[in-house]
N, C-alpha and C positions, 0 to 999 in steps of 0.2 A: 205566619204572624197575623194576629187579628187586626182589624182595621183601626181600632183605637190605638194600639201600640204603634202601628205604622204611622198614623198621623202625628203621634208624639215625637217619634224619631225623625220624621221627615221635616219637622220644623227646623231641624239643624241645617237643612240643605236648601232653603228657599232661594238662595242666590246662585245655585248651580246653573251653568250655561249648557245648552244642548251640545254645541260643538267646541267647547273649551278644550284647549290643549291638555289641561290637567286631567280632564275626565277620560282622556284616551289612555292615561297611564296609571290611574288610581281608582280604587273602588269608591262609589258614591258615598259622601260623608254620612248620610243618614243611616247607612248600614254598617258603619265601622264597629259599632258595639252590638250588632245583632249576632245571634247564634250562628256558627258557621254552617254552610250547606253541607250535606253528607258527603259530597264529592265534587270534583270540578266538572264543569259543563263546557261545551263548545257549540257554536251555531251549526257546525257540520257533523255533530254526533249522529251516528246512524241509529234511528229509533224504529220500532215496529208499532204500527197503529193497531193496538188491541189484538184481536184474533184474525184480522184481515190478511195477515201475511205481507202487507205492504211495508217495505222498508224505505225510509226516506230520511231527510235531514231534520234535526230538531227545529230549526228556524225555517219557516216558509216565507217566500217572498210575496207579500200581499200586493195586489194590483187594484184595490178598490178604495183607496183613501178618499173620504168624502165622495163616495161613489153612488151613482144612481142615474137612471134615464140614459144609460149607454155611455157614461163618461166617468172619469175619476181623475184624481190628481196625477196618477201615473200616465193615463192616456193623454192628458193635457200636456205632458212633456213633449209630445210628438213621437213618431214611430222610432226614429233613430235613437233618441235619448232613452226611450222606454226599453227598447231591445238591448241597448248597451248596459242598462241597469240590470236586467235579468242575466245577461252573459257575465257581467262582473260578479254577480252573486254566485254563479256556478263556478267560474274559473278561479276567482280570487278568494272566495270564502267557503267553497265547498257546499253551497246550498243547492239542494236537489228537489225542491218542493215549490211548485208554482201554484199559487192560490188565485183563481180567477172566478168570474161569474158573468153570466149573460147581462145582468143589470149594470155591470161596470163597463161593458163595451171593450173589455181588454183581451178578448180572444185573439185579435189580430196580432198583438205584440207577443203573446205567448207562442202563437204559431210561428212567427218569424224567428223567435229564439230557438224553438225546437228544431227548425231546419238546420241549425248550426250545432246541434248537440245530439249525443246518442240517446235515442228515445227511451231505451230501457234503463237509463240512468236518472230519469227525471219523473217525478210524481206530479200528475196534473189533477187538480181538484177544481171542479166547476159547480155551478148551482143553477137550478131552475126555479123561476117564480110561478110556473104554470101550476094550476090546481085541477087540471082535467087529464084523463088518461091520453086522449088524442093529442092534447097540447104537449105533453111530456114526450110522447113518441116522436112528434115533429121536432121538438127541441133536441133530442138525442141525435137525430139525423143531421140537423143543422149544426149542432155543436161540434160534431166530429169533422164535418167539412170545414168549419171555421178554424178549428184547431189543427187541421191537417193530420189527424190520427185515426187509426182504426178502432182503438180501445181507449176509453177515458178511465183513468184510475179510480176516481171518486166523483160521484154525482150526489149532490145534496138537494133536498127540498129546502128552499131558501126562505128565511124570515117567517117561521111558523109562530103563530100567536095563540091558536085555539087549544084549549085543554083537551078537546076531543079529536084532535087532528088525526090520531091513529085509526079512528073509525071513519071520520068525515072524508078523509083523503085516501082511503084504502085502494081505490082504483089506481091512483098515482103510484102508490107503494107497489102494487102488483106489476105495473109496467116496469118499474126499476128492478124488481126482483127478476122478471123475465129477461131484462136486458143483461143482468149479471149472468144468468144461466146461458145466454147466447154469447157471452164474451164481449159484449158491447161496452160494459163497464166492469170494474173489478170489485167495487164496494159501493154501498149506498148508505144514506143517512140524512141528517138534517142540521139546520141551524135554527135556533129558537130565540124568540124575542119576548117571552114572558116566562115567569117561573112555572106557570101551569103547563105550558108547552114543554118546558125543559123536563119537568117531572114526568110527563107523559113519555118523553123520549127515553128517559132512564128506565121506565117500566116496560118499554117495547123491545122484544127480542129482535124485531126487524131492523132496528137502528144498529148499524155496524160502526159508523163514524159520526161523531157529534162535534159541531163547531160552536163554541160557547164564549160568551163575553166574560172576561175576568180581569180585574185590575184592583189595586188596593184601595182606591178611593170610591169604588162602587159606581163609577160614571158609566152611563149608558149600559147598565147591566140589568139582568132579570130580577135580581134581588141584591141583598147585601153580600159582600165577598164571602163571609163565612157560610152562609146558606148555599150559595152557588157552588163553592168549593166542595161542600158536603155532598151535593148531588153528583158532581163530576167524579168524586172519588167512588161513589156507588157505581157509576158507569164503568170506570176503570176496572173495578173489582169484577164486573160482569164480563169483561173482555171486550168492551167497546173501545174504539180508538177515540181519544179526546184531544181536540185541538183548541187552543185558546185564541181568542181575538179580542180586539179593543184593549190590548195589553197596556197601551199608553193612554187609555181613557179618552179616545178620539181627540187627542191633542192636549188634554188636561195635564198630562205628565210628560209632555214633549221636552220640557226643559230639565226633567229629572228621569231620563229613560233607564238609567242603571238601577234605580230604586224599583221601578215597575218590573223590570226584567228579573231582579233578584226575588221579588215577591212571587212572580209566576213560577220560577224555578223551585222556590221553597214550599209551595203549596202541596206538592206531590199529587196534584190533581190532573196534570196535563202530560200527554205524550209529546206534544209539539205545540208550537204557537206561531201565529202569523203576524207580521208587522209590515206595513207598507212604507218602505223607504221612498224618498222622493229625489234622491241624488246618490251618486256613488260614495261620496264622503260619509253621508248619513248611513248608508248600508254597511260600510266598513266599520263605522263606529258601533253599530248594533252588534256586530260580530265580536268586536273588542270587549264590549260591555258584558256579553254573555261569558266570555272567557275570564273576565275579571270578577264575576259575581261570587 
């Protein structure tokens, strides 16, 4: 659905509440007259990320809400509540995908949860902000120690903005390619924060997984939803794994999450998406809304 149509329909649901009891049992009002999705979805659907061979859940548990400088809303919950949130996602909702990053300071919580789960059943994605080969090598060693794993499933170059990043940061890309050959990681890729960087990622055969911002309002995105979705569809057609983020527009759609989730599912541009819940009821609600889309 195009952004203009979404905005027209969403006007019907301005008063919807984030955790209202009605929302747990009914589809969001703004989508009642929308074309039906091609099939039913669930948060625990097993999806494959492009040509990587990595199988995981459709919904990833984000750990970096309002994240940066080593903290996020999830880490601010405290270790016990944070770990319980991850374990609830796994046990109660079938979520097998942990989305973390060095910048969020959330490795400790993911590591604590992994100690209580079968490692081969969980996909771990993390990100490096380093832009030098030596820095990324050091990050990979540190990340594995912090996460308590021998192999990290996915490592992304984080927050790329330059149109020429695929040449400017070739040494970093080479380190990640080498790490994949050695079994240190299973797949590499990037997250982009400009449309120029996103288009460069789409054009690069090196990118195996892309983490991209997508929501119907165009909040905190690289361009308008139609433009971004078009680039992401190109990526999918090339066999890249595509993961959506900022699905709720960094809070702009927090009171209408069902609409944002239905939009993400309806674009046919994503393999999976990540949302950072901040409580167990909120996480359960997300799973219910995906099933109701």
